[in-house]
Phi, psi and omega in degrees: 000169184261130176269129181245128178255134179254117183250144178282142178273166177267003180236159185285158173297138182276106182230181176302317179298325178303314183289325176298312180295321180298318179294318177297318181297320180289326175294317176299319179300323179292310183291321180291319178298317178293326180298318181285315185283325185255302183297315178275354174058039177272346180084164184289322183293309181296317179298320179297318178299317180298310184288328175295321177299316178298318179300315182297321178294313183294316183289329176296319178294321179296314181292325180286337181297146182272346182210176182285128176235110187307311184292326177293316179301310184288335174295321178293320178301313179297322178297320179291325184282327175289317176298319178298322179300306185287326179293318179295317179296323179296316180292315184290320191252308183290319180276348178072021180289329182086165183297314183296314180295316179297316180296321180296316180296315182292324177296319178296318179295319179297314180296322178296319179297315179294321181293313179297320177300312182295316182293330182279317188255332182093004181196149173243021181289140179276003174271007185235030182270079186233006180219155180303322181296315180292322177299321180298316176298316182302311184285328175296316178297319179296317179300315179294321181293322179293321179291317176300317180299323177297314180299317179294322181294332176273326185295309186297308180295323186282334187249346182257350181076011181281340184077178183291321179295318178296320177298316179298323179294320179300309183287327175295321177297320177301318179296320179298319179295321177296317179298319179296320178297326179294321184276329192241003179227174177254022178300144181312127180293328177295317178297317180294320179301310183292329175296313179294320181298318179294317184293330179295334181290309177295331174298313178295324180296316180291323177293320178296317178294323177300322181288316192249353180284155182301153179301323181297336180263003179098005179266180179264353177056040174281139180307131185296319180293319178295314179300319180295320180295318180294316179296321178297317179295320178295321179296315178299317180299320181290328177297323176286322185291314181266122183303130182257103178247144176291146176295159181247135177247123180259112181231136177285127182225064184190204181218166178288128182254000000 
């Protein structure tokens, strides 16, 4: 018979609570990124350097950890989304690439990351995050997805005339369709996960812009630092509210007896 070993993952189990926290984290990333680059007037380049540095420290601690730690995991997620905010804004605006060019480049980088991950490991499933090598692929892919999501989150409201509420509705509808595909189709769960993961970022970006952009631009003009503090507190509360369990990886490790 086959002996099966069940190993704990370094990332949380994907549940309804996971997606709620992810959306809050991406919204926080937008307001916090804007607070540093705009409110504190450090600019996109300097802010990107700061947030990339924070990300490298946080992800190094995450990879070095021997087990799943909820607050450490979500700290890395917030680091990727704040870095993604300022990097996307730097590419779209400071470099003059524009939304379409920035999104195209970031999409290519994301696809390349997933392809190299698949060719190296044989899977892009998030139920298999049990080694430093796989974690490195996981976090690199997340960083690219968060940056791409920021570009998409700015592109749709600014170029389609839908506004921030309309943009949020577009991406929210996309998430509903992905959820329906998960329940009613046999589409690859890994593909659906990454589709949903990408869509939560522009959803958070449009919600963040709705909160802190000027009234004249269609926002609520809430102070960015205040909005970020409230979102951070809400995120912490949700981490306590929704049980944080490590994902489980089922791998055959034995021989026929």
